[in-house]
All heavy atoms as an XYZ file, in Angstrom:
756
protein
N       3.452    -19.673     -3.234
C       2.093    -19.569     -3.301
C       1.337    -20.645     -2.655
O       0.343    -20.527     -1.975
C       1.669    -19.296     -4.736
C       0.217    -19.078     -4.864
S      -0.316    -17.461     -4.667
C       0.302    -16.538     -6.102
N       1.844    -21.957     -2.839
C       1.217    -23.088     -2.171
C       1.147    -23.049     -0.751
O       0.320    -23.353     -0.102
C       1.859    -24.376     -2.817
N       2.365    -22.612     -0.166
C       2.455    -22.451      1.377
C       1.427    -21.411      1.836
O       0.747    -21.671      2.838
C       3.852    -22.150      1.788
C       4.786    -23.284      1.608
O       4.296    -24.417      1.353
O       5.993    -22.953      1.541
N       1.300    -20.353      1.154
C       0.402    -19.245      1.521
C      -1.120    -19.810      1.419
O      -1.824    -19.757      2.399
C       0.497    -18.156      0.606
C      -0.643    -17.110      0.875
C      -0.417    -16.238      1.994
C      -1.674    -16.747      0.065
C      -1.345    -15.222      2.257
C      -2.487    -15.714      0.310
C      -2.438    -15.030      1.487
N      -1.408    -20.535      0.395
C      -2.720    -21.148      0.233
C      -2.921    -22.108      1.239
O      -4.085    -22.247      1.852
C      -2.819    -21.716     -1.077
C      -3.067    -20.671     -2.228
C      -3.659    -21.282     -3.530
N      -3.857    -20.183     -4.505
C      -3.418    -20.283     -5.751
N      -2.822    -21.246     -6.202
N      -3.754    -19.218     -6.537
N      -1.988    -22.975      1.579
C      -2.055    -24.003      2.631
C      -2.479    -23.309      3.998
O      -3.207    -23.973      4.825
C      -0.960    -24.895      2.782
N      -1.755    -22.190      4.146
C      -2.013    -21.529      5.453
C      -3.396    -20.987      5.627
O      -3.889    -20.733      6.875
C      -0.943    -20.319      5.686
O      -1.526    -19.247      4.943
N      -4.235    -21.030      4.641
C      -5.616    -20.488      4.750
C      -6.456    -21.473      5.578
O      -7.527    -21.118      6.015
C      -6.231    -20.265      3.447
C      -5.608    -19.280      2.512
C      -6.140    -19.204      1.059
C      -5.755    -17.924      3.195
N      -5.971    -22.703      5.810
C      -6.711    -23.574      6.735
C      -6.510    -23.333      8.099
O      -7.248    -23.892      9.026
C      -6.464    -25.026      6.276
O      -5.062    -25.239      6.504
N      -5.528    -22.551      8.413
C      -5.306    -22.124      9.834
C      -6.262    -21.147     10.369
O      -7.054    -20.503      9.649
C      -3.839    -21.530      9.924
N      -6.371    -21.056     11.711
C      -7.300    -20.137     12.416
C      -6.901    -18.620     12.291
O      -7.748    -17.816     12.533
C      -7.518    -20.663     13.739
N      -5.539    -18.557     12.193
C      -5.067    -17.080     12.074
C      -3.865    -17.100     11.191
O      -3.219    -18.084     10.903
C      -4.719    -16.615     13.516
N      -3.518    -15.984     10.609
C      -2.326    -15.891      9.619
C      -1.164    -16.194     10.492
O      -1.014    -15.852     11.705
C      -2.505    -14.491      9.095
C      -3.150    -13.651     10.056
C      -4.245    -14.690     10.770
N      -0.167    -16.626      9.647
C       1.206    -16.897     10.435
C       1.718    -15.537     10.940
O       1.577    -14.567     10.162
C       2.106    -17.495      9.470
N       2.384    -15.500     12.101
C       2.708    -14.267     12.602
C       3.934    -13.575     11.807
O       4.074    -12.310     11.843
C       3.381    -14.544     14.005
C       3.308    -16.033     14.169
C       2.600    -16.666     12.965
N       4.659    -14.373     10.968
C       5.737    -13.708     10.134
C       5.231    -13.132      8.924
O       6.081    -12.501      8.187
C       6.818    -14.867      9.903
C       6.335    -15.915      8.962
C       5.659    -17.178      9.790
O       5.520    -17.114     10.896
O       5.507    -18.119      9.098
N       3.880    -13.300      8.560
C       3.355    -12.487      7.363
C       3.445    -11.047      7.585
O       3.081    -10.501      8.613
C       1.975    -13.059      7.151
C       1.678    -14.407      6.598
C       0.286    -14.599      6.318
C       2.510    -14.661      5.302
N       3.896    -10.326      6.494
C       3.857     -8.971      6.602
C       2.466     -8.374      6.346
O       1.521     -9.318      5.945
C       4.841     -8.266      5.622
C       4.587     -8.733      4.192
O       3.633     -9.276      3.784
O       5.402     -8.095      3.253
N       2.162     -7.174      6.666
C       0.823     -6.710      6.506
C       0.210     -6.970      5.389
O      -1.008     -7.337      5.372
C       0.921     -5.183      6.967
N       0.754     -6.654      4.077
C      -0.041     -6.877      2.955
C      -0.478     -8.279      2.780
O      -1.507     -8.582      2.379
C       0.988     -6.486      1.827
C       1.907     -5.574      2.481
C       2.014     -5.993      3.881
N       0.378     -9.442      3.107
C       0.051    -10.782      3.035
C      -0.902    -11.140      4.029
O      -2.006    -11.890      3.701
C       1.241    -11.649      3.083
C       2.062    -11.902      1.772
C       3.318    -12.590      2.056
C       1.205    -12.557      0.730
N      -0.920    -10.584      5.262
C      -1.831    -10.835      6.277
C      -3.245    -10.383      5.871
O      -4.227    -10.977      6.039
C      -1.408    -10.262      7.594
N      -3.251     -9.188      5.246
C      -4.448     -8.640      4.688
C      -5.043     -9.547      3.558
O      -6.316     -9.754      3.599
C      -4.233     -7.182      4.127
N      -4.219    -10.068      2.817
C      -4.784    -11.013      1.774
C      -5.307    -12.261      2.411
O      -6.335    -12.671      1.932
C      -3.706    -11.249      0.721
C      -3.342    -10.154     -0.332
C      -2.273    -10.808     -1.169
C      -4.584     -9.713     -1.052
N      -4.542    -12.763      3.478
C      -5.070    -13.936      4.199
C      -6.482    -13.653      4.737
O      -7.340    -14.449      4.600
C      -4.034    -14.127      5.295
C      -4.318    -15.442      6.050
C      -3.659    -16.621      5.738
C      -5.187    -15.618      7.047
N      -4.220    -17.643      6.486
C      -5.051    -17.108      7.368
C      -6.123    -14.954      7.728
C      -5.884    -17.744      8.405
C      -6.942    -15.635      8.837
C      -6.656    -17.002      9.106
N      -6.669    -12.480      5.382
C      -7.981    -12.168      6.053
C      -9.079    -12.043      4.784
O     -10.245    -12.475      4.954
C      -7.995    -10.911      6.862
C      -7.325    -11.206      8.204
C      -6.084    -10.793      8.631
C      -7.919    -12.015      9.255
N      -5.837    -11.336      9.886
C      -6.972    -12.042     10.190
C      -9.035    -12.753      9.419
C      -7.031    -12.734     11.452
C      -9.309    -13.471     10.656
C      -8.283    -13.313     11.578
N      -8.651    -11.487      3.733
C      -9.618    -11.265      2.656
C     -10.049    -12.688      2.149
O     -11.213    -12.790      1.751
C      -8.947    -10.363      1.558
N      -9.165    -13.575      1.941
C      -9.412    -14.981      1.473
C     -10.347    -15.639      2.423
O     -11.236    -16.385      2.028
C      -8.090    -15.672      1.357
N     -10.315    -15.271      3.710
C     -11.324    -15.816      4.763
C     -12.567    -15.046      4.696
O     -13.347    -15.441      5.528
C     -10.672    -15.725      6.110
C      -9.378    -16.624      6.248
C      -9.797    -18.030      6.385
C      -8.787    -18.779      7.184
N      -9.341    -20.144      7.509
N     -12.715    -14.015      4.033
C     -13.912    -13.320      3.918
C     -14.141    -12.144      4.996
O     -15.036    -11.634      5.235
N     -12.978    -11.961      5.571
C     -12.906    -10.961      6.780
C     -12.441     -9.543      6.185
O     -11.266     -9.094      6.524
C     -12.181    -11.444      7.968
C     -12.439    -12.810      8.427
C     -13.764    -12.642      9.146
C     -13.976    -14.070      9.850
N     -15.350    -14.022     10.646
N     -13.311     -8.898      5.469
C     -12.811     -7.778      4.805
C     -12.490     -6.604      5.687
O     -11.452     -5.696      5.427
C     -13.837     -7.302      3.784
C     -14.035     -8.367      2.703
C     -14.907     -9.331      2.602
C     -13.238     -8.373      1.603
N     -14.693    -10.235      1.607
C     -13.696     -9.666      0.872
C     -12.161     -7.707      1.036
C     -13.169     -9.957     -0.204
C     -11.583     -8.109     -0.099
C     -12.131     -9.293     -0.810
N     -13.299     -6.386      6.763
C     -12.929     -5.305      7.692
C     -11.583     -5.478      8.351
O     -10.814     -4.596      8.457
C     -14.060     -5.230      8.784
C     -15.351     -4.651      8.263
O     -15.354     -4.155      7.242
O     -16.321     -4.903      9.057
N     -11.171     -6.824      8.690
C      -9.885     -7.005      9.224
C      -8.809     -6.673      8.082
O      -7.659     -6.200      8.492
C      -9.845     -8.313      9.782
C      -8.531     -8.714     10.437
C      -8.354     -7.956     11.694
O      -9.251     -7.381     12.220
O      -7.083     -7.958     12.284
N      -9.043     -7.137      7.003
C      -8.012     -6.964      5.880
C      -7.781     -5.440      5.601
O      -6.648     -4.986      5.601
C      -8.631     -7.563      4.594
N      -8.848     -4.634      5.608
C      -8.655     -3.213      5.492
C      -7.937     -2.641      6.643
O      -7.069     -1.809      6.519
C     -10.125     -2.420      5.341
C     -10.669     -2.553      3.985
N     -10.198     -1.933      2.954
C     -11.736     -3.319      3.582
C     -10.975     -2.158      1.798
N     -11.790     -3.002      2.256
N      -8.300     -2.929      7.841
C      -7.726     -2.571      9.072
C      -6.182     -2.802      9.029
O      -5.330     -1.851      9.466
C      -8.275     -3.247     10.376
C      -7.720     -2.572     11.683
C      -8.082     -3.476     12.859
N      -7.454     -4.758     12.744
C      -6.156     -4.992     13.043
N      -5.224     -3.932     13.259
N      -5.671     -6.109     13.055
N      -5.669     -3.800      8.622
C      -4.267     -4.225      8.589
C      -3.429     -3.203      7.637
O      -2.420     -2.867      8.070
C      -4.101     -5.634      8.174
C      -4.645     -6.580      9.292
C      -2.629     -5.915      7.845
C      -4.657     -7.970      9.066
N      -4.024     -2.885      6.514
C      -3.271     -2.155      5.498
C      -3.534     -0.649      5.518
O      -2.791      0.077      5.036
C      -3.452     -2.742      4.040
C      -2.598     -4.188      4.037
C      -4.755     -2.934      3.718
N      -4.525     -0.284      6.282
C      -5.084      1.039      6.340
C      -3.902      2.017      6.632
O      -3.610      3.011      5.998
C      -6.181      1.191      7.309
C      -6.628      2.624      7.504
C      -7.501      3.023      6.223
O      -8.272      2.345      5.608
N      -7.357      4.328      5.775
N      -3.211      1.769      7.718
C      -2.147      2.849      8.069
C      -0.758      2.382      7.784
O       0.191      3.088      8.158
C      -2.372      3.033      9.592
C      -3.581      3.489     10.025
O      -4.062      4.382      9.394
O      -4.205      3.139     11.170
N      -0.561      1.519      6.892
C       0.674      1.046      6.424
C       1.137      1.966      5.411
O       0.358      2.413      4.577
C       0.728     -0.381      5.921
C       0.519     -1.592      6.907
C       1.712     -1.693      7.726
O       2.842     -1.677      7.266
O       1.493     -1.924      8.965
N       2.472      2.335      5.375
C       2.990      3.347      4.437
C       3.622      2.787      3.213
O       4.211      3.472      2.397
C       3.921      4.342      5.221
C       3.396      5.059      6.275
C       2.283      6.101      5.798
O       2.559      6.597      4.662
O       1.267      6.272      6.430
N       3.485      1.434      3.089
C       4.381      0.841      1.989
C       3.552      0.758      0.738
O       2.359      0.796      0.792
C       4.749     -0.641      2.292
O       3.668     -1.436      2.432
C       5.599     -0.598      3.616
N       4.256      0.742     -0.372
C       3.500      0.617     -1.697
C       2.831     -0.686     -1.691
O       1.612     -0.740     -2.333
C       4.587      0.688     -2.864
N       3.360     -1.854     -1.222
C       2.702     -3.063     -1.179
C       1.333     -2.980     -0.441
O       0.370     -3.706     -0.937
C       3.595     -4.232     -0.671
C       4.809     -4.580     -1.608
O       4.698     -4.274     -2.820
O       5.616     -5.193     -1.044
N       1.345     -2.482      0.672
C       0.156     -2.361      1.551
C      -0.984     -1.459      0.811
O      -2.067     -1.876      0.727
C       0.490     -1.673      2.871
N      -0.482     -0.385      0.037
C      -1.389      0.476     -0.730
C      -1.851     -0.510     -1.875
O      -3.170     -0.350     -2.283
C      -0.740      1.669     -1.279
N      -1.089     -1.213     -2.491
C      -1.560     -2.009     -3.706
C      -2.602     -3.085     -3.237
O      -3.568     -3.140     -3.790
C      -0.284     -2.798     -4.236
C      -0.458     -3.421     -5.449
C      -1.382     -3.314     -6.525
C       0.433     -4.531     -5.897
N      -1.104     -4.061     -7.451
C      -0.035     -4.938     -7.121
C       1.549     -5.130     -5.439
C       0.612     -5.817     -8.034
C       2.147     -6.068     -6.223
C       1.736     -6.485     -7.385
N      -2.398     -3.694     -2.079
C      -3.382     -4.604     -1.586
C      -4.725     -3.837     -1.159
O      -5.800     -4.378     -1.473
C      -2.790     -5.465     -0.299
C      -3.979     -6.128      0.360
C      -1.736     -6.355     -0.769
N      -4.572     -2.735     -0.543
C      -5.707     -1.951     -0.258
C      -6.491     -1.662     -1.378
O      -7.752     -1.528     -1.373
C      -5.218     -0.694      0.600
C      -6.320     -0.189      1.533
N      -5.998      0.816      2.464
C      -7.502     -0.546      1.799
C      -7.097      1.058      3.081
N      -8.156      0.279      2.766
N      -5.804     -1.178     -2.465
C      -6.485     -0.888     -3.663
C      -7.275     -2.081     -4.170
O      -8.405     -2.055     -4.651
C      -5.494     -0.467     -4.813
N      -6.644     -3.217     -4.140
C      -7.343     -4.464     -4.619
C      -8.577     -4.844     -3.757
O      -9.664     -5.128     -4.369
C      -6.392     -5.708     -4.480
C      -6.984     -7.003     -4.714
C      -7.220     -7.368     -6.011
C      -7.418     -7.831     -3.633
C      -7.875     -8.600     -6.230
C      -8.011     -9.116     -3.920
C      -8.300     -9.487     -5.174
O      -8.905    -10.650     -5.354
N      -8.418     -4.593     -2.473
C      -9.622     -4.695     -1.532
C     -10.761     -3.888     -2.063
O     -11.993     -4.335     -2.117
C      -9.370     -4.518     -0.154
C      -8.127     -5.438      0.519
C      -7.894     -5.010      1.815
C      -8.676     -6.937      0.529
N     -10.477     -2.627     -2.212
C     -11.503     -1.708     -2.610
C     -12.086     -2.000     -4.048
O     -13.297     -2.072     -4.277
C     -10.991     -0.281     -2.611
C     -11.024      0.420     -1.393
N     -12.030      0.644     -0.473
C      -9.923      0.683     -0.514
C     -11.736      1.101      0.513
N     -10.413      1.234      0.626
N     -11.227     -2.624     -4.855
C     -11.693     -3.029     -6.211
C     -12.702     -4.192     -6.139
O     -13.618     -4.139     -6.780
C     -10.522     -3.371     -7.062
C     -10.865     -3.739     -8.573
C      -9.590     -3.785     -9.360
N     -10.028     -4.179    -10.752
C      -9.539     -5.469    -11.360
N      -8.748     -6.093    -10.762
N     -10.042     -5.708    -12.521
N     -12.293     -5.078     -5.319
C     -13.164     -6.298     -5.269
C     -14.586     -5.911     -4.694
O     -15.622     -6.348     -5.059
C     -12.484     -7.271     -4.219
C     -13.462     -8.419     -3.856
C     -11.389     -7.950     -4.870
N     -14.573     -5.014     -3.666
C     -15.769     -4.523     -3.151
C     -16.495     -3.589     -4.151
O     -17.702     -3.139     -3.690
C     -15.560     -3.749     -1.841
C     -14.912     -4.706     -0.883
C     -14.410     -4.028      0.489
O     -13.808     -2.898      0.394
O     -14.655     -4.572      1.487
N     -16.064     -3.281     -5.216
C     -16.688     -2.329     -6.081
C     -16.575     -0.800     -5.891
O     -17.253     -0.054     -6.492
N     -15.695     -0.560     -4.893
C     -15.451      0.833     -4.525
C     -14.310      1.393     -5.401
O     -13.142      1.615     -4.934
C     -15.117      0.952     -3.084
C     -15.027      2.318     -2.574
O     -15.064      3.185     -3.352
O     -14.695      2.407     -1.283
N     -14.611      1.783     -6.681
C     -13.494      2.107     -7.574
C     -12.922      3.388     -7.395
O     -11.731      3.566     -7.616
C     -14.096      1.964     -9.057
C     -14.708      0.620     -9.448
C     -15.198      0.614    -10.904
C     -13.636     -0.537     -9.132
N     -13.562      4.291     -6.724
C     -12.974      5.594     -6.385
C     -11.871      5.425     -5.434
O     -10.850      5.956     -5.736
N     -12.180      4.746     -4.310
C     -11.115      4.455     -3.363
C     -10.012      3.565     -3.846
O      -8.761      3.807     -3.598
C     -11.716      3.848     -2.077
C     -12.073      4.932     -1.181
O     -11.565      6.054     -1.022
N     -13.253      4.611     -0.451
N     -10.492      2.571     -4.777
C      -9.383      1.735     -5.371
C      -8.326      2.579     -6.156
O      -7.180      2.386     -6.208
C     -10.068      0.680     -6.281
N      -8.876      3.503     -6.898
C      -8.073      4.276     -7.740
C      -7.175      5.114     -6.895
O      -5.928      5.313     -7.110
N      -7.645      5.606     -5.800
C      -6.772      6.436     -4.836
C      -5.529      5.533     -4.390
O      -4.399      5.960     -4.323
C      -7.604      6.907     -3.562
C      -6.681      7.354     -2.570
C      -6.177      8.601     -2.592
C      -6.357      6.563     -1.378
C      -5.403      9.164     -1.468
C      -5.671      6.982     -0.315
C      -5.225      8.340     -0.400
O      -4.410      8.805      0.641
N      -5.888      4.294     -3.909
C      -4.779      3.436     -3.337
C      -3.894      2.902     -4.493
O      -2.733      2.810     -4.243
C      -5.396      2.334     -2.702
C      -6.032      2.820     -1.301
C      -7.379      3.020     -0.916
C      -5.260      3.183     -0.198
N      -7.433      3.457      0.258
C      -6.228      3.607      0.758
C      -3.940      3.169      0.154
C      -5.774      4.150      2.057
C      -3.512      3.577      1.461
C      -4.496      4.021      2.403
N      -4.447      2.661     -5.677
C      -3.578      2.297     -6.802
C      -2.480      3.503     -7.031
O      -1.433      3.249     -7.345
C      -4.294      2.005     -8.065
C      -4.830      0.671     -8.221
C      -6.301      0.435     -8.355
C      -4.034     -0.552     -8.168
C      -6.791     -0.702     -8.467
C      -4.621     -1.752     -8.411
C      -6.014     -1.851     -8.378
O      -6.573     -3.029     -8.426
N      -2.958      4.725     -6.981
C      -2.105      5.820     -7.204
C      -1.016      5.934     -6.070
O       0.100      6.043     -6.281
C      -2.761      7.142     -7.345
C      -3.548      7.280     -8.656
C      -4.137      8.700     -8.791
N      -5.156      9.123     -7.808
C      -6.460      8.548     -7.784
N      -6.876      7.793     -8.879
N      -7.411      8.907     -6.868
N      -1.467      5.783     -4.792
C      -0.474      5.606     -3.719
C       0.609      4.512     -3.840
O       1.595      4.711     -3.557
C      -1.217      5.422     -2.447
C      -1.901      6.771     -1.937
C      -1.977      6.933     -0.421
N      -1.003      6.546      0.424
C      -1.170      6.457      1.744
N      -2.375      6.666      2.270
N      -0.125      6.137      2.424
N       0.113      3.397     -4.439
C       0.989      2.319     -4.710
C       1.847      2.472     -5.928
O       2.781      1.830     -6.134
C       0.235      1.017     -4.839
N       1.457      3.530     -6.737
C       2.258      3.845     -7.982
C       2.003      2.556     -8.924
O       2.931      2.243     -9.643
C       3.662      4.190     -7.773
C       3.704      5.372     -6.942
C       5.114      5.859     -6.811
O       6.116      5.259     -7.033
N       5.389      7.094     -6.293
N       0.918      2.003     -8.982
C       0.551      0.935     -9.862
C      -0.605      1.426    -10.680
O      -1.577      2.081    -10.275
C      -0.004     -0.288     -9.038
C       1.073     -0.786     -8.013
C       2.109     -1.569     -8.686
C       2.969     -2.208     -7.734
N       4.237     -2.766     -8.252
N      -0.652      0.870    -11.911
C      -1.827      1.168    -12.758
C      -3.081      0.547    -12.177
O      -3.034     -0.467    -11.689
C      -1.467      0.707    -14.169
C      -0.383     -0.372    -13.920
C       0.229      0.059    -12.582
N      -4.226      1.210    -12.544
C      -5.566      0.449    -12.266
C      -5.551     -0.605    -13.053
O      -5.409     -0.811    -14.253
C      -6.670      1.551    -12.524
C      -8.034      0.829    -12.258
C      -6.619      2.651    -11.600
N      -5.901     -1.807    -12.378
C      -6.002     -3.131    -13.035
C      -7.051     -3.280    -14.066
O      -8.146     -2.717    -13.781
C      -6.119     -4.298    -12.103
N      -6.843     -3.786    -15.253
C      -7.858     -3.852    -16.320
C      -8.252     -5.372    -16.513
O      -9.182     -5.669    -17.318
C      -7.479     -3.205    -17.568
O      -6.334     -3.923    -18.063
N      -7.688     -6.314    -15.846
C      -7.980     -7.669    -15.941
C      -8.758     -8.240    -14.921
O      -9.268     -7.395    -14.135
C      -6.625     -8.555    -16.200
C      -5.617     -8.287    -15.010
O      -5.960     -7.499    -14.062
O      -4.545     -8.800    -15.143
N      -9.018     -9.507    -14.782
C      -9.867    -10.068    -13.990
C      -9.314     -9.982    -12.419
O      -8.084     -9.875    -12.159
C      -9.998    -11.662    -14.171
O      -8.852    -12.374    -13.815
N     -10.166     -9.978    -11.519
C      -9.803     -9.979    -10.059
C      -8.916    -11.224     -9.708
O      -7.934    -11.029     -8.927
C     -10.931     -9.920     -9.208
C     -11.887     -8.663     -9.229
C     -13.154     -8.837     -8.480
C     -11.101     -7.569     -8.761
N      -9.273    -12.322    -10.223
C      -8.433    -13.636    -10.000
C      -6.973    -13.372    -10.533
O      -6.033    -13.748     -9.873
C      -9.005    -14.752    -10.664
C     -10.462    -15.149    -10.068
C     -11.538    -14.358    -10.620
O     -11.418    -13.573    -11.502
O     -12.650    -14.335    -10.129
N      -6.792    -12.712    -11.627
C      -5.509    -12.538    -12.168
C      -4.758    -11.664    -11.314
O      -3.535    -11.765    -11.195
C      -5.690    -12.106    -13.703
N      -5.428    -10.507    -10.875
C      -4.773     -9.567    -10.102
C      -4.352    -10.207     -8.701
O      -3.263     -9.956     -8.219
C      -5.673     -8.348     -9.819
C      -4.902     -7.352     -9.099
C      -5.674     -5.903     -8.927
O      -6.905     -5.938     -9.221
O      -5.029     -5.039     -8.461
N      -5.276    -11.053     -8.117
C      -4.815    -11.733     -6.887
C      -3.593    -12.602     -7.014
O      -2.616    -12.410     -6.308
C      -6.008    -12.654     -6.580
C      -5.720    -13.612     -5.358
C      -4.988    -14.825     -5.529
C      -5.957    -13.487     -4.000
N      -4.824    -15.315     -4.285
C      -5.397    -14.565     -3.252
C      -6.577    -12.451     -3.200
C      -5.519    -14.681     -1.898
C      -6.494    -12.531     -1.868
C      -6.019    -13.654     -1.225
N      -3.501    -13.218     -8.168
C      -2.311    -14.079     -8.376
C      -1.027    -13.155     -8.538
O      -0.028    -13.558     -7.981
C      -2.557    -14.927     -9.615
C      -3.550    -16.141     -9.404
C      -3.118    -17.158     -8.426
O      -2.025    -17.465     -8.535
O      -4.026    -17.782     -7.886
N      -1.245    -12.191     -9.234
C      -0.122    -11.185     -9.412
C       0.349    -10.610     -8.154
O       1.601    -10.560     -7.965
C      -0.464    -10.103    -10.435
C       0.751     -9.278    -10.975
C       0.325     -8.350    -12.106
N      -0.830     -7.398    -11.937
C      -2.012     -7.551    -12.500
N      -2.163     -8.578    -13.289
N      -2.970     -6.840    -12.103
N      -0.615    -10.111     -7.426
C      -0.162     -9.498     -6.126
C       0.440    -10.520     -5.232
O       1.519    -10.213     -4.607
C      -1.428     -8.773     -5.474
C      -1.953     -7.639     -6.222
C      -1.076     -8.453     -3.993
C      -3.151     -7.075     -5.831
N      -0.209    -11.621     -4.949
C       0.277    -12.605     -4.063
C       1.675    -13.178     -4.542
O       2.684    -13.312     -3.636
C      -0.600    -13.825     -3.970
N       1.930    -13.441     -5.795
C       3.127    -13.909     -6.369
C       4.323    -12.791     -6.092
O       5.364    -13.116     -5.670
C       3.216    -14.068     -7.835
O       2.316    -15.266     -8.020
N       4.022    -11.530     -6.187
C       4.960    -10.443     -5.994
C       5.300    -10.307     -4.626
O       6.488    -10.239     -4.206
C       4.426     -9.160     -6.591
N       4.281    -10.419     -3.740
C       4.532    -10.275     -2.256
C       5.342    -11.513     -1.775
O       6.046    -11.398     -0.760
C       3.274    -10.079     -1.523
C       2.521     -8.796     -1.781
C       1.262     -8.776     -1.098
C       3.421     -7.622     -1.390
N       5.220    -12.602     -2.415
C       5.920    -13.866     -2.023
C       7.266    -13.999     -2.596
O       7.969    -15.061     -2.521
C       5.012    -15.067     -2.208
C       3.737    -15.068     -1.239
C       2.866    -16.178     -1.920
C       4.191    -15.395      0.056
N       7.671    -12.971     -3.391
C       9.013    -12.982     -3.841
C       9.084    -13.204     -5.415
O      10.167    -13.336     -5.886
N       7.974    -13.197     -6.140
C       8.085    -13.376     -7.506
C       8.294    -12.043     -8.230
O       8.738    -11.143     -7.599
N       7.948    -12.002     -9.430
C       8.111    -10.734    -10.266
C       7.052     -9.694     -9.913
O       5.957    -10.032     -9.513
C       7.825    -11.066    -11.796
C       8.866    -12.033    -12.281
C      10.217    -11.333    -12.485
O      10.219    -10.289    -12.894
O      11.198    -12.081    -12.136
N       7.547     -8.483    -10.048
C       6.601     -7.245     -9.770
C       5.778     -7.059    -11.082
O       6.341     -7.316    -12.094
C       7.400     -6.042     -9.444
C       7.962     -6.250     -8.172
C       6.988     -5.592     -7.177
N       7.475     -5.692     -5.779
C       6.912     -5.825     -4.667
N       5.511     -5.801     -4.774
N       7.294     -5.920     -3.532
N       4.578     -6.663    -10.804
C       3.642     -6.296    -12.073
C       4.076     -5.073    -12.569
O       4.560     -4.190    -11.862
C       2.209     -6.366    -11.727
């Protein structure tokens, strides 16, 4: 997680980041349209999970619910910060929520 956070000072995400992590990178930079674009057409559960998170942060709970169902993840009931940590940790090789 520290390496991912350190990469946030770069001008662009590292090319080896998969789509869900690259989307989180852009979201952390405040580039929401780019974050959505990256995961919009991805077919993986991880991409859908990140897409759900993006919609949740934006307050678009209807779309968030759709993407949580595609990811086969429950709609989060805790803080956005806790969900960010859980998603990023899982994508970086930690435990799945």
